C-alpha positions as a printed NumPy array, in Angstrom:
array([[ -5.233, -28.414, -42.574],
       [ -3.979, -25.617, -39.971],
       [ -7.162, -23.904, -38.011],
       [ -5.817, -20.675, -38.678],
       [ -8.986, -18.874, -35.848],
       [ -6.995, -20.597, -33.194],
       [ -4.039, -18.449, -33.979],
       [ -3.876, -15.247, -32.308],
       [ -0.964, -13.935, -33.625],
       [ -1.65 , -11.779, -36.859],
       [  1.609, -11.857, -37.569],
       [  1.724, -15.547, -37.729],
       [ -0.954, -15.929, -40.424],
       [  0.602, -15.154, -43.382],
       [  3.286, -18.261, -42.821],
       [  0.381, -20.045, -42.305],
       [ -0.831, -19.797, -45.242],
       [  2.976, -20.074, -46.98 ],
       [  2.8  , -23.632, -45.391],
       [ -0.049, -25.181, -45.922],
       [  0.169, -23.905, -49.57 ],
       [  4.137, -25.19 , -49.543],
       [  5.923, -22.146, -50.217],
       [  9.348, -21.357, -48.355],
       [  8.691, -18.564, -45.523],
       [ 10.762, -15.764, -45.714],
       [ 14.046, -15.041, -44.229],
       [ 12.038, -11.78 , -42.677],
       [  9.483, -14.185, -40.889],
       [ 12.328, -15.533, -38.483],
       [ 11.568, -12.148, -36.226],
       [  8.924, -12.358, -35.946],
       [  8.052, -15.689, -34.584],
       [ 11.167, -15.022, -32.527],
       [  9.218, -12.523, -30.455],
       [  5.711, -13.478, -31.115],
       [  3.827, -13.988, -27.523],
       [  1.438, -16.882, -29.883],
       [  3.637, -19.593, -28.622],
       [  0.353, -22.433, -29.386],
       [  0.03 , -20.766, -32.594],
       [  3.296, -20.77 , -33.432],
       [  3.734, -24.63 , -32.585],
       [  0.655, -25.517, -34.306],
       [  1.909, -24.31 , -37.95 ],
       [  5.553, -25.749, -36.697],
       [  3.671, -29.376, -35.949],
       [  1.846, -29.304, -39.092],
       [  4.691, -28.558, -40.901],
       [  7.013, -31.797, -39.048],
       [  3.86 , -34.322, -39.728],
       [  3.708, -33.359, -43.167],
       [  7.561, -34.218, -43.326],
       [  7.729, -36.951, -40.838],
       [  3.815, -37.96 , -40.161],
       [  4.067, -38.888, -36.296],
       [  8.006, -40.833, -36.329],
       [ 10.416, -39.65 , -33.916],
       [ 13.337, -41.256, -33.763],
       [ 16.068, -42.232, -31.118],
       [ 19.372, -43.873, -31.216],
       [ 21.357, -46.289, -29.621],
       [ 25.066, -44.978, -29.805],
       [ 27.608, -43.756, -27.972],
       [ 30.475, -40.881, -27.374],
       [ 33.881, -41.217, -28.584],
       [ 35.567, -37.925, -26.934],
       [ 39.14 , -39.3  , -29.075],
       [ 41.186, -36.318, -26.833],
       [ 40.479, -33.428, -25.064],
       [ 44.345, -31.352, -26.877],
       [ 43.122, -28.571, -28.738],
       [ 45.416, -25.925, -29.699],
       [ 41.845, -23.477, -30.345],
       [ 41.131, -23.066, -26.592],
       [ 37.549, -21.441, -27.562],
       [ 36.938, -18.825, -24.273],
       [ 33.135, -20.551, -25.   ],
       [ 34.525, -24.399, -24.443],
       [ 35.109, -26.12 , -20.922],
       [ 35.455, -29.228, -22.372],
       [ 39.011, -28.013, -24.711],
       [ 43.117, -28.742, -22.362],
       [ 46.397, -28.01 , -23.667],
       [ 48.749, -30.63 , -24.25 ],
       [ 50.681, -30.261, -20.325],
       [ 47.252, -29.013, -17.922],
       [ 46.276, -31.684, -15.934],
       [ 43.779, -33.843, -17.079],
       [ 44.604, -33.725, -20.854],
       [ 44.314, -37.129, -22.774],
       [ 44.165, -38.595, -26.137],
       [ 42.607, -42.156, -26.609],
       [ 45.594, -44.565, -28.767],
       [ 42.958, -46.331, -31.321],
       [ 43.148, -49.055, -29.556],
       [ 41.702, -47.595, -26.371],
       [ 39.259, -46.478, -28.531],
       [ 38.345, -49.449, -30.294],
       [ 37.675, -51.157, -26.641],
       [ 35.149, -48.802, -25.429],
       [ 33.724, -49.119, -28.822],
       [ 33.115, -52.934, -28.307],
       [ 31.039, -52.877, -25.56 ],
       [ 29.387, -50.395, -26.584],
       [ 28.862, -52.541, -29.626],
       [ 28.246, -55.743, -27.364],
       [ 25.677, -54.   , -25.284],
       [ 23.797, -52.976, -28.266],
       [ 24.959, -49.434, -29.352],
       [ 24.054, -48.847, -33.192],
       [ 26.247, -46.069, -34.026],
       [ 29.518, -44.404, -32.423],
       [ 29.528, -40.413, -32.717],
       [ 33.34 , -39.641, -33.218],
       [ 34.607, -35.546, -32.126],
       [ 37.47 , -34.382, -30.213],
       [ 40.118, -31.198, -29.923],
       [ 42.801, -30.003, -32.575],
       [ 45.204, -32.06 , -30.822],
       [ 48.682, -30.403, -33.231],
       [ 50.237, -34.27 , -32.788],
       [ 48.2  , -35.628, -34.484],
       [ 48.61 , -36.817, -37.926],
       [ 46.074, -38.034, -41.104],
       [ 47.146, -41.579, -40.078],
       [ 45.659, -41.08 , -36.533],
       [ 42.435, -40.481, -37.791],
       [ 42.711, -42.863, -40.323],
       [ 44.112, -45.427, -37.623],
       [ 40.595, -44.743, -35.359],
       [ 38.484, -44.844, -37.504],
       [ 39.8  , -48.584, -39.055],
       [ 39.904, -50.093, -35.047],
       [ 36.688, -48.403, -34.622],
       [ 34.981, -50.585, -37.84 ],
       [ 37.082, -53.854, -36.919],
       [ 35.768, -53.049, -33.167],
       [ 32.062, -53.107, -34.394],
       [ 31.475, -54.555, -37.801],
       [ 29.094, -52.764, -39.152],
       [ 28.005, -50.182, -36.433],
       [ 28.13 , -46.832, -38.021],
       [ 30.492, -44.118, -37.703],
       [ 29.537, -40.478, -37.538],
       [ 32.383, -38.905, -37.321],
       [ 34.299, -35.654, -37.002],
       [ 33.297, -32.087, -37.543],
       [ 33.998, -29.746, -40.674],
       [ 36.395, -28.034, -38.164],
       [ 37.967, -31.325, -37.069],
       [ 37.247, -32.218, -41.123],
       [ 39.808, -28.457, -42.206],
       [ 42.463, -28.72 , -39.262],
       [ 43.342, -32.386, -41.177],
       [ 43.617, -31.384, -44.552],
       [ 45.619, -28.258, -43.533],
       [ 47.93 , -30.194, -40.804],
       [ 48.382, -33.473, -43.029],
       [ 48.876, -30.46 , -46.432],
       [ 46.243, -33.783, -48.415],
       [ 42.845, -31.81 , -50.027],
       [ 39.917, -31.736, -48.27 ],
       [ 38.267, -34.276, -50.674],
       [ 41.572, -36.896, -50.245],
       [ 40.439, -36.633, -46.739],
       [ 36.647, -37.255, -47.493],
       [ 37.381, -39.987, -49.687],
       [ 39.684, -41.378, -47.48 ],
       [ 37.856, -41.612, -44.115],
       [ 34.919, -42.796, -45.847],
       [ 37.345, -46.068, -47.125],
       [ 38.626, -46.592, -43.516],
       [ 34.127, -46.533, -42.721],
       [ 33.281, -43.219, -42.206],
       [ 28.957, -43.192, -42.305],
       [ 28.271, -39.256, -41.673],
       [ 29.554, -36.105, -40.35 ],
       [ 28.484, -34.358, -37.641],
       [ 27.046, -31.099, -37.053],
       [ 29.428, -29.475, -34.408],
       [ 31.292, -25.87 , -34.93 ],
       [ 29.053, -24.317, -37.04 ],
       [ 28.375, -21.753, -33.286],
       [ 26.319, -18.966, -34.8  ],
       [ 27.751, -17.919, -37.578],
       [ 27.843, -13.641, -37.201],
       [ 31.88 , -12.858, -37.482],
       [ 31.375, -10.223, -34.758],
       [ 30.264, -12.491, -32.505],
       [ 32.405, -15.528, -33.124],
       [ 35.884, -13.869, -32.609],
       [ 34.828, -13.29 , -29.193],
       [ 33.196, -17.259, -28.216],
       [ 35.848, -18.943, -30.665],
       [ 38.448, -16.602, -31.737],
       [ 40.91 , -18.76 , -32.948],
       [ 37.93 , -21.388, -35.187],
       [ 37.368, -21.385, -39.238],
       [ 35.19 , -18.877, -40.158],
       [ 31.888, -19.014, -41.205],
       [ 32.249, -19.694, -44.755],
       [ 34.556, -22.072, -44.213],
       [ 32.528, -24.083, -42.006],
       [ 29.747, -23.747, -44.641],
       [ 32.366, -24.521, -47.317],
       [ 33.939, -27.922, -46.087],
       [ 29.997, -29.08 , -44.95 ],
       [ 29.365, -28.165, -49.38 ],
       [ 32.842, -30.388, -50.153],
       [ 31.719, -33.404, -47.99 ],
       [ 27.359, -33.387, -49.855],
       [ 29.663, -33.067, -53.208],
       [ 31.104, -36.205, -52.15 ],
       [ 28.298, -38.403, -51.113],
       [ 28.771, -37.362, -47.347],
       [ 25.528, -36.192, -44.846],
       [ 26.198, -33.953, -42.947],
       [ 24.085, -32.412, -39.321],
       [ 24.035, -28.797, -38.882],
       [ 23.987, -26.825, -35.784],
       [ 23.492, -23.917, -33.858],
       [ 25.094, -22.82 , -30.822],
       [ 22.621, -20.573, -28.609],
       [ 22.017, -19.628, -25.508],
       [ 24.762, -17.159, -25.137],
       [ 25.722, -13.452, -26.558],
       [ 23.798, -13.802, -30.003],
       [ 20.396, -12.024, -30.532],
       [ 17.308, -12.689, -32.116],
       [ 19.277, -11.056, -35.715],
       [ 21.85 , -13.166, -35.452],
       [ 19.598, -16.607, -35.556],
       [ 17.698, -15.623, -38.281],
       [ 20.538, -14.851, -40.402],
       [ 22.882, -17.998, -38.695],
       [ 19.146, -20.255, -40.535],
       [ 19.063, -18.458, -43.521],
       [ 22.988, -19.428, -44.29 ],
       [ 21.894, -22.774, -43.887],
       [ 18.773, -23.286, -45.836],
       [ 20.617, -21.377, -48.363],
       [ 23.697, -24.224, -48.247],
       [ 20.809, -26.782, -48.095],
       [ 18.951, -24.93 , -51.413],
       [ 22.006, -25.991, -53.665],
       [ 23.088, -29.361, -52.065],
       [ 20.311, -31.315, -50.509],
       [ 23.63 , -32.464, -48.408],
       [ 21.913, -32.077, -44.525],
       [ 19.509, -34.484, -43.423],
       [ 19.295, -32.273, -39.34 ],
       [ 19.154, -29.44 , -38.075],
       [ 19.622, -29.27 , -34.153],
       [ 20.065, -26.092, -31.781],
       [ 22.588, -27.104, -28.729],
       [ 21.758, -24.418, -25.599],
       [ 24.741, -23.   , -24.365],
       [ 25.395, -24.466, -21.02 ],
       [ 28.046, -21.975, -19.846],
       [ 29.627, -22.983, -16.718],
       [ 33.771, -23.096, -16.508],
       [ 33.36 , -20.279, -19.365],
       [ 34.029, -16.451, -18.809],
       [ 30.074, -16.38 , -21.264],
       [ 27.284, -15.696, -18.92 ],
       [ 24.072, -17.941, -20.469],
       [ 21.812, -15.572, -22.362],
       [ 18.899, -17.238, -20.016],
       [ 20.689, -19.007, -17.157],
       [ 19.005, -22.201, -17.449],
       [ 17.39 , -22.119, -20.388],
       [ 13.574, -20.715, -21.471],
       [ 11.504, -23.649, -22.262],
       [  8.551, -20.848, -23.613],
       [ 11.681, -19.538, -25.832],
       [ 12.855, -22.614, -26.746],
       [  9.817, -23.718, -27.834],
       [  9.574, -20.363, -29.971],
       [ 12.946, -21.01 , -31.146],
       [ 12.86 , -24.933, -32.453],
       [  9.319, -24.252, -34.193],
       [ 11.031, -21.187, -36.078],
       [ 13.739, -23.967, -37.286],
       [ 11.311, -26.119, -38.338],
       [  9.216, -23.565, -39.894],
       [ 12.001, -22.103, -41.472],
       [ 14.054, -25.02 , -42.615],
       [ 11.308, -26.551, -44.472],
       [ 14.199, -28.224, -46.6  ],
       [ 15.931, -30.093, -44.024],
       [ 14.304, -33.235, -43.566],
       [ 15.155, -33.583, -39.518],
       [ 15.166, -31.213, -36.55 ],
       [ 16.369, -32.461, -33.377],
       [ 16.163, -31.531, -29.554],
       [ 18.639, -33.467, -27.465],
       [ 17.726, -34.188, -24.797],
       [ 21.106, -34.36 , -22.918],
       [ 21.083, -30.857, -23.433],
       [ 18.008, -29.93 , -22.923],
       [ 16.296, -32.18 , -20.186],
       [ 14.227, -35.227, -20.707],
       [ 10.44 , -32.275, -20.445],
       [ 11.84 , -30.168, -23.181],
       [ 12.909, -32.361, -25.139],
       [  9.863, -34.043, -24.985],
       [  7.235, -31.319, -25.726],
       [  9.784, -29.262, -28.241],
       [  7.978, -32.747, -30.619],
       [  4.746, -30.961, -30.549],
       [  6.267, -27.678, -31.335],
       [  8.75 , -29.225, -34.762],
       [ 11.135, -31.586, -33.552],
       [ 11.211, -34.838, -34.782],
       [ 14.042, -36.327, -32.885],
       [ 15.358, -37.004, -29.594],
       [ 18.96 , -37.973, -30.39 ],
       [ 20.367, -40.804, -28.951],
       [ 21.621, -42.965, -25.602],
       [ 25.347, -40.851, -26.281],
       [ 27.245, -43.125, -23.092],
       [ 30.494, -41.725, -22.673],
       [ 29.278, -37.701, -23.721],
       [ 32.344, -35.154, -22.002],
       [ 31.923, -32.385, -24.026],
       [ 28.423, -30.559, -22.658],
       [ 28.924, -31.71 , -19.076],
       [ 32.522, -30.395, -19.081],
       [ 29.956, -27.424, -19.418],
       [ 27.846, -28.244, -16.601],
       [ 25.379, -29.982, -18.227],
       [ 22.508, -31.153, -15.18 ],
       [ 21.297, -34.54 , -17.113],
       [ 22.739, -37.736, -17.041],
       [ 25.597, -38.934, -19.21 ],
       [ 23.996, -41.429, -20.379],
       [ 20.489, -42.236, -21.527],
       [ 18.512, -45.671, -21.635],
       [ 17.429, -46.458, -24.962],
       [ 13.951, -47.582, -22.96 ],
       [ 13.631, -44.578, -21.498],
       [ 14.078, -42.867, -24.478],
       [ 11.513, -44.897, -26.406],
       [  9.195, -43.821, -23.154],
       [  9.408, -39.976, -23.904],
       [  8.573, -40.565, -27.232],
       [  5.314, -42.604, -26.786],
       [  3.525, -40.607, -24.359],
       [  4.278, -37.717, -25.562],
       [  1.585, -38.808, -28.664],
       [  3.915, -40.206, -31.338],
       [  5.419, -43.658, -32.783],
       [  9.188, -44.341, -31.488],
       [ 11.731, -45.377, -34.061],
       [ 14.623, -46.394, -33.685],
       [ 17.505, -45.296, -36.246],
       [ 21.427, -44.247, -36.795],
       [ 22.416, -40.453, -37.72 ],
       [ 21.451, -41.642, -41.495],
       [ 17.843, -42.128, -39.977],
       [ 18.768, -45.843, -41.131],
       [ 16.518, -48.418, -39.606],
       [ 16.258, -51.715, -39.069],
       [ 18.72 , -51.402, -35.651],
       [ 19.877, -54.076, -33.612],
       [ 16.514, -54.302, -31.023],
       [ 16.936, -52.722, -27.703],
       [ 20.074, -52.904, -25.735],
       [ 21.013, -52.973, -22.95 ],
       [ 23.748, -49.278, -22.92 ]])
């Protein structure tokens, strides 16, 4: 039970009571949670629910990133990764090149590959199918979490193939799960400023609902620390919970800290605000009672904050992410890959039981790795 005597902010007492009784917390309580000065009280409530859902388990993965192209027709103002086709540094991997990277990672012990990239109009559906098949052949049994809702919408439109058929073909080629990127922030006005050509929030949610209907489980993300405010965050969380109520297909919610280097946008909290982020993750855990996992990506947040967030609602600190390019293009100062030994240590020294899994939270992976 939650010791309500230790909750100093009276606005949080109804939240504590609802969480203990199993009652979903209404959207109207998100702002009070984000604005409270009682960080410890909020954290205690989030930790109660986190342990109710996941006990003392905390997850990490041994994986690699495959950013197959940085050529993108959207050229979103908030993105420091994308290039035009003729720009210096623009690239597209061949399926064979991608397969070789995945083979090396698998031989070093990786259990999973996380595939995302730009919207390159030179690529047809045969490229994506070839990429998936090459990866599957190079590392049989590796778990493939691939492409964002934005990429799936693009592939379907480019190929003239219904979205359901695209998912079906990709599943036959080895797709295991869908990544959660491209959600950014759902507010239409802000979206027009930070990603004016990206699909609207309604389409992002529709693509995810279609994936869930095909039996695919997905992540959901939210980009914060740019020009959004707490009200936009609250509305974003409400949209995620609403779709989850209908489909149950989201396995993880991932708040992503915006890094502004190389973009025209300043960070809302330069370098991040640990106190605010403790509240944000705790509020997400409490409000998204129907999403099993909350991920605090150490690569976006740093080791110390990711570790602390395990006591504020998070139950996953992410993976090794070898070869990650997108967040580091925007100025993330964390290492470009992590050690499984270190991730396990971070979890255990925080007082939790470290569980190695893939993006679908399947355990029984191949043991420790050198990657």
